[in-house]
C-alpha positions, -999 to +999 in steps of 0.1 A: -551-280-145-546-286-107-555-321-110-529-325-137-501-309-110-516-337-086-512-366-107-472-352-116-467-350-081-477-383-068-458-402-102-428-383-093-431-394-055-443-431-064-413-432-089-384-413-063-397-439-037-390-467-054-359-457-071-342-447-041-351-479-023-334-500-049-300-478-051-280-497-022-284-527-044-272-510-074-246-485-061-215-502-050-192-490-023-151-496-020-139-513+012-107-508+021-102-531+054-120-550+077-128-517+099-147-507+065-169-540+069-182-530+103-194-496+089-211-500+056-234-475+042-256-479+015-282-456-006-282-428-028-284-394-029-278-399+016-267-431+024-294-445+049-287-483+049-260-494+074-246-528+079-220-547+096-203-575+078-200-608+090-170-612+068-138-621+082-120-622+051-080-619+051-057-584+043-050-595+005-092-601-003-093-561-003-102-540-018-134-551-031-163-532-042-200-543-022-236-536-028-255-541+000-253-579+020-279-598+027-301-582+055-308-617+069-272-625+076-254-592+083-269-564+110-287-540+093-302-509+100-322-482+082-322-446+085-357-437+079-349-399+084-320-404+059-342-423+031-371-400+034-348-371+025-337-390-006-368-401-019-378-360-012-349-348-032-358-371-060-393-366-056-385-323-063-360-333-092-386-357-110-414-330-103-390-303-121-383-329-152-420-335-155-430-295-155-402-291-179-414-316-203-453-303-201-442-273-217-436-295-248-468-309-249-463-325-284-435-346-269-446-356-232-462-389-244-433-398-264-411-387-235-432-401-207-430-438-230-393-438-227-395-428-191-415-454-179-396-481-203-363-470-189-378-475-155-397-510-159-359-522-174-343-506-143-371-523-121-364-559-138-327-556-135-327-545-103-356-568-091-332-602-107-301-588-085-321-578-052-337-616-056-299-629-056-292-611-025-322-623-004-315-660-018-345-665-040-333-665-072-324-687-087-355-710-079-379-683-077-388-684-041-420-659-049-434-681-076-418-715-079-433-744-060-408-755-034-382-782-043-386-812-020-353-825-016-354-860+007-333-863+037-313-892+039-290-899+068-271-924+079-288-945+108-257-947+124-260-938+159-231-934+182-242-919+216-275-943+211-299-916+219-322-929+192-314-904+168-292-907+138-256-890+146-261-863+119-292-854+135-276-846+165-244-828+148-271-802+130-286-798+167-254-792+181-242-767+156-278-750+158-273-749+199-245-723+188-269-700+168-297-703+197-269-695+224-256-667+201-220-674+203-199-647+198-171-647+171-135-652+196-107-672+177-084-666+204-058-690+224-075-711+252-061-736+272-080-770+269-115-754+252-127-718+244-154-705+272-193-713+262-205-687+241-175-677+225-158-696+194-148-692+159-158-714+128-142-743+140-158-744+176-191-748+158-175-784+145-164-800+174-193-787+195-216-805+171-203-833+167-200-839+206-240-836+203-236-870+188-208-887+214-175-878+196-147-862+210-129-841+181-104-827+200-088-862+212-096-877+178-078-847+161-048-847+185-044-883+183-043-884+147-013-861+147+003-877+175+005-913+157+005-891+118+025-861+121+040-860+085+001-858+075-004-822+095+027-804+079+038-778+102+012-784+124+030-823+130+063-806+136+052-786+167+018-798+183-002-775+203-031-797+216-050-763+231-051-753+192-048-775+167-084-790+172-094-753+164-077-746+129-094-752+099-067-770+078-059-794+105-096-803+106-096-807+068-066-831+066-082-850+095-117-852+076-097-864+043-084-894+063-112-903+084-144-888+072-166-895+036-154-870+007-185-858-009-189-835-044-183-798-039-207-792-068-241-778-063-267-773-083-296-751-072-329-771-086-313-803-091-328-828-067-302-854-079-275-830-069-290-815-039-296-854-027-258-854-020-259-826+007-275-836+033-277-824+067-247-827+093-225-829+064-191-803+069-179-781+045-150-762+039-140-733+023-109-724+003-088-690+000-088-663+005-115-666+032-108-700+046-141-712+068-158-741+079-194-752+085-221-776+091-249-784+066-285-773+082-315-798+075-331-761+065-334-754+027-343-725+001-368-731-019-347-742-048-333-768-023-298-754-017-290-761+025-285-735+048-253-736+065-246-733+103-214-716+114-195-686+127-181-663+111-188-634+137-203-612+148-224-641+162-231-681+152-258-678+123-279-704+100-278-684+070-279-690+029-242-687+024-234-720+007-228-704-027-223-665-016-190-671+005-167-653-011-144-681-016-157-712-034-162-750-017-132-771-018-141-801+001-177-812+012-172-844+043-200-868+060-192-882+095-187-909+103 
């Protein structure tokens, strides 16, 4: 009798541990503003995961329902004390349930089978969702061989350093990540200080590693062709115009190579078109810009080097950004 009691305790503990661990990925919270994104809490019955989102969406994006975000991209803390209390409370509830079921011996096996099947289904659905958040699905990072996408970049070497411009651009963008550049979209005369900047500052700094002065090129194009830049052309400001997503979008449309915006995980023919050093623009509601990395997921989708706050990051967010990709450029 004592042996069966311990079995029920162990089964209850195991089920509650796994079930509680999955709750941050299942139960969504509603966020009503940017302040909520900086203080996200997930988990049930007691919230035990705290996150700070790197997203900086406009006001009209809210309200939104969110489950736990990718912990590799968003600062995440696990409160183990609360996690333990959650597991204990669910475990006690399950143990009471098993005790009640045991009083109906003729139905125990049937009830146990139903509980087991339900739990397996919960694991399958939740596991699929978790793999998606972690960037391991589609593409099956755990069980499918890594897809090899050949590196095919132009041999153009503008600064004559013996390395293609595309790889210089990647290196320059990654330097922002290594430097830990803090997100700052403030207005600065001339340039923002080193270690501070927005998504657009990743672009001009990356291109500078290949020997290009993006500020001079954008401001020169606005001066010669003001009509192409709308309101910016009517009231140009050389200190900020090269740091605006829409101005860069217009500049690269006019002078860069426009490529596909369709991104298909696992499709090598499509993925070959997404190469290191390419520049990607996201549309409304969360306008954004970043540089394609030379690193990829198992299914071939490349990472993005960008700065959406709190610091510059190299992350799996091409297919996870809350806005669609509207432009895909290559320079030069």
